[in-house]
N, C-alpha and C positions, 0 to 999 in steps of 0.2 A: 349561399356560400357560408362555410362554417366560421370564417373570420368575423363576419357580421354577428353570427350567433354567439361567438366568444365575447365580443365587445358588449353585447346585450347581457350576457350571463355574468360577466365579471367586471364590467365597467372599467375604471381606471387601473384595476389590477391586471388587466391584459395589456401588454406593451408590445408595440411593433415598430418602434423607431429604429433607424439603421444602426445606431451605436449599440443598442441593446441586442439586436439581432446578431450583429457581428460578435459581440462578447460571448453570447451563448452558443455560437456556432463553432467555437474553438475551445481547445483545452489549454489554458495558459501554462501549465506545468508539464505539458507533453514533450518529452525530450526525444523520443524515438523519431528519427527522420522518415521511417517507414509509415508509422501511424499518423504522423502529422499531415500526410497528404490524403487521408481517407475521409475527412469530415464532410458533412453536408450542412447547408444553412437551415437553421430552425425557422419555423413558420411564424412564431410568436412566443411570448413568454408570459406565463401566469405567475404573478408574485403572490405567493400564499402568505397569509398572516395568522392562520390557525389551522387546526386539523380539518375543520369543515371545508375550508378551501381546497385542501388536498383531496378530500373525498369527492367534492363536487367536480374538480378538474378530472380526476380519474374516471368518474362516471360519464362526464361529457365526452371525453376522448374515446372511451369504449363504445358508447352509443353511436358515435360518428366514425368509428374505426380510424382514429387519428393516432399515429405513434406519439408516445409521451416519454419524456426523459427527465427524471428528477435530478436536481443538482443543488449541492450545498456550496462549499467554498471553491469547488472546482480544482482541487489540488492533485487529482490523480495523475500519475505519470504513465498509466497503462491504458488510456483511452476509455476509461469508465464513463466519463461525461462527454465524450465526443459523439455527436449525432451522426450516424452513418446513413440515415434516411431522413427526409424532411419531417420534422417533428415539432410538437409543442414542448417547450421547456418549462418545467415547474421549478421556480426559484424558491428554495427553502430558507433563504438567509434571514427573512423577516419574522420567522417564527420565534417565539419568546426565548427558547433555549433554557428551560428550567432544569435545576438539579436538586436531588434529594439523596442524602446519604444515611443508610442504616444497614451496616454490615456489607452492603454493596452500593453501587452508585446507580441511581435511576435518572435517566435523562430524557428530554424531549428534543426534537430537531432544533438545529441552530447552535447547540453547545460546542464551543471551540475546545479543542483538546487542551490548549494552554490554560483556559479558564477552569477546566475540570481539574487539571493538575494543581493549580493554585488553590482551588476550593478544597481538594482532598488533603493537600500538604498542611493546611491550617489545622487539620484534624489528625495529623500524623500518619496519613495514608497516601498511596499513589496508585495509579492504574497498574494492573498486573502486567499488561503489555500496551505500549502506545507507539504511534508512528514517529519516525524521525522528522516528519513535517509537522510536529506538534504545535509549532509556533504560528502556523497558518491554516491548519486543517480543522475540520469538524469531526466529531465522533460518529455521526450518522454516516458520513462519507467513508470513514475508515472501516466501519462495520461492513458496509456494502461493497467496498472495493479493495480494502487492504487485507494483508494476511500476517506479515511479520512486523517487527519493530523492536524498540528498546524493551528488554525483558524476555525476548524470545530464547535466549540461552537457558533461562530458568524454566520457561513455560511453553515454548514452542509458538505455533500460530496464536494470534490473539483470541481465536475462538476455540482453541483446545483447552483442556483442563477447566472446563466450565467457565471460560472467559466471558462469553456472552450467555448470561443466565436466562434471559427472556427477551423477546422482541415483539413489538406490535407493528404490523404492516397493513397498509391499505392497498387493495387490489380491485380490479374490475368486478370480481365476484363477491367482494365483501371485505370486512376488516377481520384480521386474524391475530391471535396472540399465541406465539410459539415459545416453547420452553424446552430445556434439555437438548437432546440431540436434534430436535426439529429446527432449532435456530441455525443449524448448518445449511438449511435451505435458503437462508437469507445472507449469511456471512460470506463475503467474497463473490456474491452473485450479481454485482453490478446493477442492482435494482430491478432485475428482470422478474423477480418473484414477489414484488411489492414495494411500496414506498414506506420507509421506516418512519413511524411517528412516536415511538417510545422504545427504550431499551434499558436493560438492567445489566451492569457490567461488574466483573470481579475486581476487587481491590486488594492490595497487600500493604503491609506495614512499611512506612517510609524509613529508610536506613541511610547512614552516612557513607555512601559509596565514594571511594577514592580512585582517581584515574592513575594507572600505573603503566609504564612503558618498559618492555623487554625487547632488546635488539638481538638479532641473530644474523649469522652469515649465510646459513644454508636453510632451505625450505624444509629439509628433513628434520631439523631441530625444532622448527615451528610445529610440525605435525606431532612430534614426540611430546612437546609441551601440551598441545591441545588434548592429547589422549590422557595425559597425567591430570589435567585440570578437571576432568570429568568427575573426579572424587569430590570436588568442591562446588558442584553445580549450583546448589542453593545459596552459596556464599558469593556468587559472581553474577552481577547484573547484566553485563554485556562484555563481549570480546570482539575486537576487530583485528584483522590482519592486513597490513599494508606493505607493498614492496617499496623500495627506497624512493622511486620516482613519484608514486601516488602520495605518500606522506609528505615528501618535500614540496610537492606542488601546492598542497593545502596549507601546510605548516609554515612554509617559507623559512624564515630564520628563527621561528619561535621554538623550534626543537631540532636536535640533531638526529637524523634518521640513520638507521642501520640498513644493511642490504634487505633484511626482512624485519618487520616490526609487529609486535603483538601488544595491543593496548587492552588492558583489563580494568574494568570498573568493579571493584570488590571491597568488602569490609575486611578481607584478609590482606596480608602483605605478600606480594609476589614479585615486585620489581620496583623500579625507580618511580616515586610519586611525581607526577607532572601536572602542571596547570594547562590543560588542553581545552580552552574555552571554545575552540573551533571543533570540538569532537563531534557535535551534532551534524557537522558537514560531512562526516565520515560514517554515516549509518544508512544502510539499505539504499533506497532510491535517492536519498539525499546526495550520495556520492556521485552518481552520474549526472544529476542536475548541477551540482557544484563544478564538476570537471568539464561539463559542456561550456562553462564560462571561463575556466582558468587555463585549459590546455591550449597548446598552439597547433593542434591538429587541423589541417585544412578541411577535412571531411570527417568531423568527429562522429564516432559510432561506438556502440557498446553492445555487449551481450551479457546475459545473466544466466548462470546455471546453478542448480542446487546439487552440490557435490559431497559425497561421503569423503571422509578423511583420506582414504586410499585413492579415490578418483581425483581429489584435489591435488594430492602430491604428484600423481602421474601426469595429469593434464597441465598443471602449472609449470612443471619442469620442462615439458615439451614446448609449451608456448614461449616461455622465457628463453629457452635455448635457441628457438627459431627467430625471435623478434627482439630480445633484449630490452633495452629501454624504449623501444618503439611501441611497447604495450604497457599500460598501467594496470596493476592488479590489486583489487580490494576484496576482502572477504569479511562478511559478518557471520560469526559462529552462532549457530542456533541448535535447538533440540527438536527433532521431529520423530515422534513415535519411539522415544527413548534413545535414538541414535544422534550422534553429533554430526551435523550437516553444516557445510560452509556455503552461504549465499555468496557466490563468487561473481564478481563483476570484472569483465575484460573491457578496457577502453583503449581505442587506437584509431588509426586511419581506417576508413571503411574498406579500402583496398586490401587490408590485411586479414579480413574476416573469412575469406575463402580458406585460407590456411588454418585459422583458428577453428572454424567449423569442421574442417576435415579431421582435425585432432579429436574434436568432440564426437564426430561420427564414428571414428575408429574405436573410441571408448564406449560407444553405445549409449550416449547420454541424451535423452529427449528433453526438450523444454523450448518454448518459443515465447520470448518476451515481446517480440514485435508482432503481436496478434491482438485483435480487438475482441476475440471470442473467449469467453470464460473457460470453455472446454480445454484450451491450450495452456491454462495456468493452474487449474484445479488438479492436484496430484493424488487425489484419493477417489477411487471410483464410486464408493458409496455416497460421498458428498455430492458428486456430480449427478448421480441418479436421483438423489433427494431433491436437488435443484430442478431437475427435469419434471419430477413428479409434482412439485408445488407450482411450477410454471403452468402446467396444464390445468391445475386446480384453481389457482388464483387469477390467472390471466389467459383464459381459453382463446381469446382472439388475438393474442400476441401483440398487444399495443405497447407494453412496457419495455423500453429500450430494445426494440427488435433488432435482431442480427447479432446480438452479443452472446446468445446461447444456442448451440446446435442441438435440436431435439432428436 
C-alpha cells in the first residue's frame, strides 16, 4: 500500500489526520456554487520544507502513478487547488519564501504577495501586476492560477509584457527553467505543467496613486469616459466601474453612489478624490467573494465575462433593463492585446441567470467561469497549445493536478 510507503519515505512530513485531509480536500475561497460540489478527498498531505521535498514527492507520485496537487495559501476562487480525483496534496506553505531584488524580484515558494509588496515598497518599487487577494495569497499560486489584478489596466495579464521573466518548475521528467515566452506554459496553468520552485517577476516604480470617483447617470457616459481615458493609460493604475447597488452594498454610508460610478486610481486628476479604504474589496475576484457575504440574495450566483467596450455597453444595458436592481454589476477595466476590456461581473439570484446567459449567447460571448478546466479560461490559443506541449513533456503520465487540462 502506497500510504505505508509514503510514511516510510517522508516520516512526519506525511500527514493523514482527518482535520488536515478535510482542509486540503476543499478550496476555502471557492465561491462558485457549481465548482464547490466537484471536489474529491485527498489521500494524504506531504508538507514540504525545501525544494528537495518537492522533487522527492513528485518522483514518488510519478513512480506510483498517484495524482499530485501542489497547494500554497489555497486562495484560488476558480478551483485551481480543488482535487477532482483522489490525490496526494503537496503543502508548500513551510518553504522559506525568500526574496531578492535586483531590477526584478526573484522569489522562492511561500512568498506572500503582501510581504513582497512591503519588501519592494521599501525600495520604491511594486509589482507590475498583483492580485486583489494580495493580503492572503502567495505569489506562486498567483502565477499558477491567476491572470489579472491591480495594474492590469496598464499591463494586462500579469504574465503579459514580460511580467513573469523566468520560472523554475519541478515535474516528473525533471526540473526545468523557462524564460521569455516559455513561461506562458506555466502561468495560469493550475500547476499541471510543473510545481513552481522559483520565479522572477517584473516590478515598476512606486507612485502616489490617488483614488477618485466620478458619478454618472447613464452607462453610455461611462463608456465614453473609458474610451477617453485610453490616452492616459500609463498614468492610471486601475479603473473599476460599479452600478449604484454594487457600490452602495460595499461602501454602505462611506460614500454617496451615483447610478453608475467610475473609480480611478491615478497620479492625474480626473474626479473627486475619495478615501476608499475598502477599494480592494472591489477588484476582480474580490468582488464576488465580498458580495457573497454582503448581499441578501437567497441563492447567490455570479457570472464573469471579458467584454469589449461595445459589448459591455450592449450587454449591461439589456441586463439592467430586464432586471434593474435585482442584478449587481461590477467591472474591472483592463488592457488585453492593446484593447480596453471590461472584466464584468454579474451578481444576482441564480434563477436570473437563464435570462442573463441568453443575452450573452445572443451577443456571441464565450467564457465559462464555473469550470475546473484551464481550457475554458485561457483565451489565447497559442498559450493553451504551449501548456499542452509542456504538459506532455514535463508530466507524461498526467499525475500533476489531473483533469484540469484537456489535451
